[in-house]
C-alpha positions in Angstrom: 23.8 19.8 1.0 24.6 23.3 2.1 22.1 26.0 2.9 22.9 27.8 -0.4 22.5 24.8 -2.7 19.4 24.8 -4.8 16.8 22.0 -4.4 17.5 19.2 -6.8 15.2 18.8 -9.8 14.1 15.5 -11.3 13.3 12.2 -9.7 16.7 10.7 -10.4 18.5 13.7 -8.8 16.3 13.5 -5.7 16.9 9.7 -5.4 20.7 10.1 -5.7 20.7 12.8 -3.1 18.5 10.7 -0.7 20.7 7.6 -1.2 23.9 9.6 -0.5 22.4 10.9 2.7 21.3 7.4 3.8 24.8 6.1 3.0 26.3 8.8 5.3 24.6 7.2 8.3 25.5 4.0 10.1 22.2 3.9 11.9 18.6 4.2 10.6 17.4 7.9 10.3 13.9 9.4 10.2 12.0 11.2 7.5 12.2 14.5 9.2 16.0 14.4 9.4 16.3 13.3 5.7 14.0 16.0 4.6 16.0 18.6 6.5 19.4 17.4 5.2 18.3 17.0 1.6 16.0 20.1 1.6 13.2 18.0 0.0 9.6 18.2 1.2 8.7 15.4 3.7 6.0 14.1 1.4 8.6 13.7 -1.4 11.1 12.0 0.9 8.4 9.6 2.2 7.3 8.8 -1.4 10.8 8.1 -2.5 11.6 6.0 0.5 8.4 4.0 -0.1 9.6 3.2 -3.7 13.1 2.3 -2.4 11.7 0.1 0.3 9.3 -1.7 -2.1 12.3 -2.3 -4.3 14.4 -3.7 -1.5 17.0 -0.9 -1.6 16.2 0.4 1.9 14.7 -1.2 4.9 12.6 0.4 7.7 13.0 -0.1 11.4 10.0 1.5 13.3 10.0 5.0 11.7 13.6 5.1 10.6 15.3 4.0 7.3 18.6 2.7 6.3 20.2 1.2 3.2 19.3 -2.5 3.0 22.1 -5.0 3.5 22.1 -8.8 2.5 20.4 -9.7 5.8 17.3 -7.7 4.8 16.9 -9.2 1.4 14.2 -11.9 1.3 12.1 -13.9 -1.1 9.3 -11.3 -1.3 9.7 -10.6 -5.1 9.3 -14.3 -6.0 6.3 -14.6 -3.7 4.8 -11.6 -5.3 5.4 -12.9 -8.7 3.7 -16.2 -7.9 0.7 -14.3 -6.3 0.4 -12.1 -9.4 0.2 -15.2 -11.7 -2.4 -16.9 -9.5 -4.6 -13.8 -9.2 -4.3 -12.4 -12.8 -7.5 -14.2 -14.0 -9.5 -12.6 -11.2 -8.2 -9.1 -12.1 -9.2 -9.7 -15.7 -12.7 -10.8 -14.6 -13.1 -7.7 -12.4 -11.9 -5.5 -15.3 -14.2 -7.1 -17.7 -17.2 -6.5 -15.5 -16.4 -2.9 -14.6 -14.2 -1.3 -17.2 -12.5 0.7 -14.5 -9.0 0.7 -13.0 -8.2 -2.6 -11.4 -5.2 -3.1 -9.1 -3.6 -5.9 -7.2 -1.5 -4.9 -4.1 0.5 -6.4 -1.3 2.0 -4.8 1.8 5.7 -4.2 1.9 6.7 -2.3 5.0 4.4 0.6 5.4 3.5 0.7 1.7 1.0 -0.8 -0.6 3.0 -2.2 -3.5 1.1 -2.5 -6.7 1.9 -5.8 -8.4 -0.5 -5.3 -11.3 -2.7 -2.5 -12.7 -5.3 -2.9 -15.5 -6.8 0.3 -16.9 -8.5 1.8 -20.0 -6.6 4.0 -22.4 -8.3 7.2 -21.1 -6.6 6.8 -17.7 -3.0 6.3 -19.0 -1.8 9.8 -18.0 -3.3 9.4 -14.4 -1.6 6.0 -14.0 1.8 7.3 -15.1 1.6 10.0 -12.4 1.1 7.5 -9.6 3.8 5.7 -7.7 4.3 1.9 -7.6 4.2 2.0 -3.8 1.9 4.2 -1.7 1.6 4.6 2.1 -1.0 2.0 3.2 -3.4 4.6 4.7 -3.6 6.6 1.5 -5.2 4.0 -0.7 -8.1 1.6 -0.6 -6.0 -1.5 -1.2 -3.6 -0.4 1.7 -6.5 0.1 4.0 -8.0 -3.3 3.1 -4.6 -4.9 3.8 -4.5 -3.3 7.2 -8.2 -3.8 8.1 -7.8 -7.6 7.6 -4.5 -8.0 9.3 -4.9 -7.2 13.0 -1.2 -7.3 13.9 -0.2 -5.1 10.9 -2.9 -2.6 11.8 -1.9 -2.4 15.4 1.7 -1.8 14.5 0.8 0.7 11.8 -1.4 2.7 14.1 1.4 2.9 16.6 4.4 3.6 14.4 3.6 4.7 10.9 4.1 8.3 9.7 0.7 9.4 8.5 1.8 11.6 5.6 -0.8 13.1 3.3 -0.7 12.6 -0.5 -3.7 14.8 -1.0 -5.8 17.2 1.1 -8.2 14.2 1.7 -5.6 11.8 3.0 -6.2 10.6 6.6 -3.9 12.5 9.0 -4.7 11.2 12.4 -4.5 7.7 14.1 -8.0 8.0 15.4 -9.5 8.7 12.0 -7.5 5.8 10.5 -8.6 3.4 13.3 -12.2 4.4 12.6 -11.8 3.9 8.9 -10.4 0.4 9.4 -13.2 -0.5 11.7 -15.8 0.5 9.0 -13.8 -1.4 6.4 -14.0 -4.6 8.5 -17.8 -4.1 8.9 -18.4 -3.4 5.2 -15.9 -6.0 3.9 -14.3 -3.4 1.7 -12.2 -0.3 2.2 -12.8 3.0 0.5 -10.5 5.7 -0.8 -12.1 9.1 -1.0 -9.6 11.0 -3.2 -6.9 10.1 -0.6 -4.4 8.8 -3.1 -5.1 10.8 -6.3 -7.4 13.9 -6.4 -10.4 13.2 -8.7 -10.3 9.4 -8.2 -12.3 7.2 -5.8 -11.2 3.7 -4.8 -12.6 0.6 -3.4 -10.7 -2.6 -2.3 -11.4 -6.0 -0.8 -8.9 -8.3 0.9 -7.5 -11.5 -0.6 -7.0 -13.7 2.5 -4.8 -16.7 3.1 -5.4 -19.9 5.1 -5.4 -18.0 8.4 -8.0 -15.5 7.3 -5.4 -12.7 7.2 -5.0 -10.5 4.1 -2.1 -11.5 1.8 -3.1 -9.1 -0.9 -5.9 -6.7 -1.9 -8.0 -6.3 -5.1 -8.7 -2.7 -5.9 -11.1 -0.8 -8.1 -10.8 2.9 -8.9 -12.4 5.5 -11.1 -13.1 9.2 -11.5 -15.3 11.0 -9.0 -17.6 11.8 -11.9 -18.7 8.5 -13.4 -17.5 5.9 -10.8 -20.1 4.7 -8.3 -18.3 2.6 -5.7 -21.6 1.2 -4.2 -22.5 -0.3 -7.6 -19.5 -2.5 -7.6 -19.3 -3.7 -4.0 -21.0 -7.0 -4.6 -18.9 -7.9 -7.7 -15.7 -6.9 -5.9 -16.5 -9.0 -2.8 -17.4 -12.1 -4.9 -14.2 -11.9 -7.0 -12.0 -11.3 -3.9 -13.6 -14.3 -2.3 -12.8 -16.4 -5.3 -9.3 -15.1 -5.4 -8.9 -15.9 -1.7 -10.1 -19.5 -2.4 -7.5 -19.8 -5.1 -4.7 -18.6 -2.8 -5.8 -20.9 0.0 -5.8 -24.0 -2.4 -2.1 -23.3 -3.0 -1.4 -23.7 0.7 
């Protein structure tokens, strides 16, 4: 794109532009370079890359991205499909108890990928505005996945781009490290309007046989009307039952 070209409009146009730029490079490139070349905001580039990575279209190496080749394609989609089927009853139980937004997420690269979302009609517009994959540090489910996977947290704290989706998103490694420590102590992670302004979130890990998070159950609602503390006990109990179900599968 030349300096006189207007910025593209529409998600499809931005994705095409980004894919063309990735295709022009033989080696992985960073978000800053892609933003400069495409004239898109860094937050937009990061969000689009997160969606592409979650879909297996691109792969990430450290903080750089490239189009995915056959060697990067794995069985993650089938594993996620199986996990979603096993955990669906637990999502429905949590939704029945709370009536708030309930999510199931797993980690793909540096993003929390939402495998399932249950929500009341009144939140449809807000759900449609959110992405299917979000930087791990910007949502409660992502922070729960990091807090209960020491190796993933260590790598993320060293390598991840701490982009901000809202003015409340965590922007420093020190702040994120402290938030993860608090999540481990509480057993749940908290999102204080870090993903979507006007919404709070709460999440607990679903752990595998080794005690490491393989997924996270999330609960979210509007700042006015959603009291996270009132749901901590139910969320922990259902996440524990979900973990038991996953561990029985081996």
